[in-house]
C-alpha positions in Angstrom: 0.0 -0.2 0.1 0.9 3.7 -0.4 -0.4 6.5 1.3 -0.9 10.2 0.2 -3.3 13.4 1.4 -5.5 15.8 -0.6 -5.2 19.4 1.0 -8.9 20.5 0.0 -9.5 19.5 -3.6 -7.7 16.8 -6.1 -5.0 17.3 -7.5 -3.8 19.1 -4.7 -1.6 16.5 -3.0 0.3 17.6 -0.1 3.8 17.7 -0.4 6.4 16.4 2.4 8.6 19.0 3.5 10.2 20.4 6.6 6.8 20.7 8.2 4.9 17.9 6.7 5.5 14.2 6.5 3.3 11.0 5.4 3.9 8.0 7.0 4.2 4.8 4.8 3.9 2.2 7.7 0.5 4.0 9.2 -1.2 6.4 6.4 -0.5 9.3 9.1 0.0 12.7 8.1 2.1 14.4 10.5 2.2 19.1 10.6 4.5 20.6 12.4 4.3 24.1 13.4 0.6 24.4 12.0 0.3 28.0 10.2 -3.4 29.5 8.9 -2.5 28.4 5.2 -2.9 24.7 6.5 -6.2 24.9 7.5 -8.8 23.0 5.4 -9.7 19.7 4.7 -7.7 16.8 4.5 -8.1 13.5 2.3 -6.5 9.9 2.7 -5.6 7.9 -0.1 -4.7 4.8 -0.5 -3.3 3.5 -3.5 -2.8 -0.5 -3.9 0.5 -0.4 -6.0 -0.2 -4.0 -7.1 -3.6 -3.4 -8.7 -3.3 0.6 -8.9 -6.3 1.2 -7.4 -7.2 3.7 -5.4 -9.9 4.2 -2.3 -10.3 7.7 -0.7 -11.1 8.1 3.0 -13.5 10.7 4.3 -12.1 14.4 4.5 -10.7 15.5 8.0 -11.1 19.4 8.5 -8.2 21.0 10.1 -9.6 24.5 11.9 -7.2 26.9 13.7 -8.4 28.1 16.8 -8.4 32.0 17.4 -8.9 31.9 21.1 -5.4 30.8 21.8 -5.9 27.8 24.2 -4.6 24.6 23.1 -4.4 21.3 24.7 -1.9 20.6 26.9 0.5 17.6 26.0 3.0 16.1 28.2 6.2 15.6 26.1 6.4 11.7 24.8 8.8 9.8 22.1 6.1 7.9 19.8 7.7 5.0 19.0 6.7 1.7 17.9 9.5 -0.3 16.5 9.2 -4.1 16.4 11.2 -6.3 18.5 13.8 -7.2 15.2 14.3 -5.4 12.1 15.0 -8.2 9.4 16.9 -6.8 6.7 19.6 -7.8 4.1 22.9 -6.8 4.4 23.6 -3.4 2.6 19.7 -2.7 2.6 18.8 0.9 3.9 16.1 0.2 6.8 14.0 3.4 7.8 12.5 3.6 11.4 9.8 6.4 11.9 10.1 8.2 15.4 7.7 11.3 16.5 8.7 13.6 19.6 5.3 15.0 20.7 4.9 17.3 23.5 3.9 21.7 24.2 
């Protein structure tokens, strides 16, 4: 499977950069330091890379709060690594780790 996200309407896909990341492990979209231009609807697109068929999820709205109130998050590291990661010698292994908090 391959994951991508549409911002507002097709064909405006979210491009990964220093603030945006799409996990190809979970399909989650991560946005660091949200800006006003990030407000809108996000739709996940899952592609079966064998059959090239696509399924779209429901739109998820991102709304910026103007009242200055944010939820309180204790700092934590989101790690869900397996006990072992088998790989071939010389292969590249990518591990995803996210730090959350305020």
